[in-house]
N, C-alpha and C positions, 0 to 999 in steps of 0.2 A: 379298448379302454373303458372302464366303467365311469359312471357319473361322479363318483367320489373323487377320482383323480382329476376330473375336469375342473371342479370347483369345490375344494375341500371345505371352505368357509360356509358355502351355501348348504352343503350336506350337514355340517355341524349345526347350523341354525335350524335346519329341518328336524334334526334329531332332538335338539333342545326343546323345540316346540312340541314334539310328540311326547317327550318326557313330562313337560309342564302340563300338557293336556291329560295325560294319565294321572298325574298327581292331583289335578283338579277333579277328575272323575272319582278317584279314590276318596278324596276328602268329602265330596258330595255324597257318595254312597255311605260313608261312615257317619256323616251327619244325619242322613235319613234313617240309618239304622238306629242311631241314638234316639231319634224322634219316635220311631216305632217302639223302642224299649220303654220310653217314657209313657207312651199311650198304654202299653201292656201293664206297666206298673200302676197307672191310674185306674185301669179296669180292675186289677187285682185289689187295689185299695178300696175302690167303690164297692166291690163284692163283699169285702170284709166289713165295711161300715154298714152296708145294707143288711147283712145277716144279723147284726146287733140291733137294728132298728125294729121296733115293734109296730109302728104305725104303717101299715101296708099301703094305705091310700097316698100318704105323703111320699112314701118310698117309691111308689110307681111314678108319681109326677117327677120327683127328683131324678130317678133313674132314667126316665125318658129324656129329660133335658140333658143329662150327662152323656147319654148314648148319642144324642144328636150332636152335642159338642165334640165328642170323640170322633164321630163320623166325619164332621167337618175337618178335623185335624188329619184324619186318614186321607180324605179327598185332597187336601192341600199337599200332603206328602206324595201322593200319586201324581199330582200335577207337576210337582218338582222333578220327579223321576222322568216324566214325559219330556220336560224341558231339557234335561240332561241328555236324553236319548236324541232329541233333535239337534243338540249341539254336536253330538258325535257323528251325525250323518254328513 
């Protein structure tokens, strides 16, 4: 006899937990993907704006700050992925 026949309710609960866990992981990955898309869109916008800007000194300062901000956002998303990975273990 397998475990399912021994306690069908417990097996159903376990299955529901696994399904909920997969849904959570899928939603988290989707959210992180959306975040990365937003970062990429920000980089593209930044590149377009900077190509129109004639003042290279101000452009370098602004670009450096924006790159730092975007790096912080990417680091945050990476940390979120690491947290999800820990939850899955």
